[in-house]
C-alpha positions in Angstrom: 0.0 0.0 0.0 1.3 3.5 -0.8 2.5 5.5 2.1 -0.1 7.9 3.4 0.5 11.4 4.7 -1.0 13.1 7.7 -3.1 15.4 5.4 -4.7 12.2 4.0 -6.4 11.9 7.4 -7.1 15.6 7.9 -10.9 15.4 7.5 -11.6 11.8 8.5 -13.2 10.8 11.8 -10.9 7.9 12.4 -7.1 8.0 12.8 -4.2 6.0 11.4 -3.4 4.9 15.0 -6.9 3.4 15.4 -6.5 1.4 12.3 -3.1 0.2 13.2 -4.3 -0.9 16.6 -7.4 -2.7 15.2 -5.3 -4.5 12.6 -2.5 -5.5 15.1 -5.1 -6.7 17.7 -7.5 -8.4 15.2 -9.1 -11.5 16.7 -9.2 -13.2 13.3 -7.8 -13.0 9.8 -11.2 -11.8 8.5 -11.2 -9.0 11.1 -7.7 -7.9 10.1 -8.7 -8.0 6.4 -11.9 -5.9 7.2 -9.8 -3.1 8.7 -7.2 -3.1 6.1 -9.7 -2.9 3.3 -11.7 -0.3 5.1 -8.7 1.9 5.6 -7.9 1.5 1.9 -11.3 2.5 0.9 -11.5 5.7 3.0 -8.1 6.8 1.7 -8.6 5.9 -2.0 -12.3 5.6 -2.8 -15.2 7.9 -2.4 -18.7 6.4 -1.8 -21.2 9.2 -2.8 -23.7 6.6 -3.8 -22.9 4.4 -0.8 -20.6 1.4 -0.4 -22.6 -1.6 0.7 -20.4 -3.2 3.4 -23.1 -5.7 4.3 -26.4 -6.3 2.6 -29.4 -7.0 4.8 -29.9 -10.3 2.8 -26.4 -11.5 3.9 -27.4 -12.1 7.5 -30.4 -13.5 9.3 -30.7 -10.4 11.5 -31.5 -8.2 8.4 -28.8 -5.7 9.3 -27.2 -3.5 6.6 -24.0 -1.6 6.9 -23.1 1.2 4.4 -20.1 3.5 4.0 -21.4 6.9 3.1 -19.2 9.5 1.4 -15.7 8.9 2.6 -15.8 7.5 6.1 -19.3 7.8 7.6 -21.0 4.5 8.4 -24.8 3.9 8.3 -26.3 0.9 10.1 -29.9 -0.1 9.7 -32.2 -3.1 9.6 -34.6 -4.4 7.0 -38.0 -3.8 8.4 -40.1 -6.8 7.2 -42.7 -6.1 9.8 -44.5 -2.8 9.2 -45.0 -2.4 13.0 -41.3 -2.2 13.6 -40.1 1.3 14.5 -36.3 1.5 13.8 -34.5 3.8 11.5 -31.0 3.7 10.2 -28.3 5.6 12.1 -25.3 7.3 10.7 -22.0 7.5 12.6 -18.8 9.5 12.0 -16.2 6.8 11.3 -16.1 3.0 11.6 -14.7 3.1 15.1 -17.7 5.1 16.5 -20.1 2.8 14.6 -18.4 -0.3 16.0 -19.0 0.7 19.6 -22.7 1.3 19.2 -25.2 -0.9 21.1 -27.4 -2.7 18.5 -30.3 -3.3 20.9 -32.8 -1.4 18.8 -32.1 -3.7 15.9 -31.3 -7.0 17.5 -33.3 -6.9 20.8 -30.1 -7.7 22.8 -27.3 -5.6 24.1 -24.4 -6.2 21.8 -22.0 -3.8 20.0 -21.7 -3.8 16.2 -18.1 -5.0 16.8 -19.2 -7.9 18.9 -21.9 -8.8 16.4 -19.4 -8.8 13.5 -16.9 -10.8 15.6 -19.6 -13.4 16.4 -20.0 -14.0 12.7 -16.3 -13.5 11.9 -17.2 -10.8 9.5 -19.1 -13.2 7.3 -21.1 -11.3 4.8 -18.9 -8.3 4.5 -18.7 -7.1 0.9 -15.6 -5.4 -0.5 -16.8 -4.9 -4.0 -20.1 -3.1 -3.7 -19.3 0.5 -4.0 -22.2 2.0 -5.9 -20.0 4.7 -7.4 -18.1 2.0 -9.4 -21.0 -0.3 -10.3 
């Protein structure tokens, strides 16, 4: 990967140190890959039309995860039941999103990071940036 400069990170919510720590302390190869690819995406690819990191059909909980713009992350749930009252939430950066409690979507207290680790990042897409499709 090309060397990045401090100005590459100037307007981003996350920091190079957070990515280094996440990569170095990954609990699986899939987690390490996720952070490496996400870092590359925010530094080299925009996602004005959203980057689908996980589609709601790729997991039984119906969650979706989008990268919006450069580094914002939106998390939501497919509302198959019209009586469900949840709406997507947008976060500044992946590390903020990962620490969010997903109770409103999953009916149990679990952070997005814990949920992704439970599934070993299964279902994460690395080729669904709508700007390039």
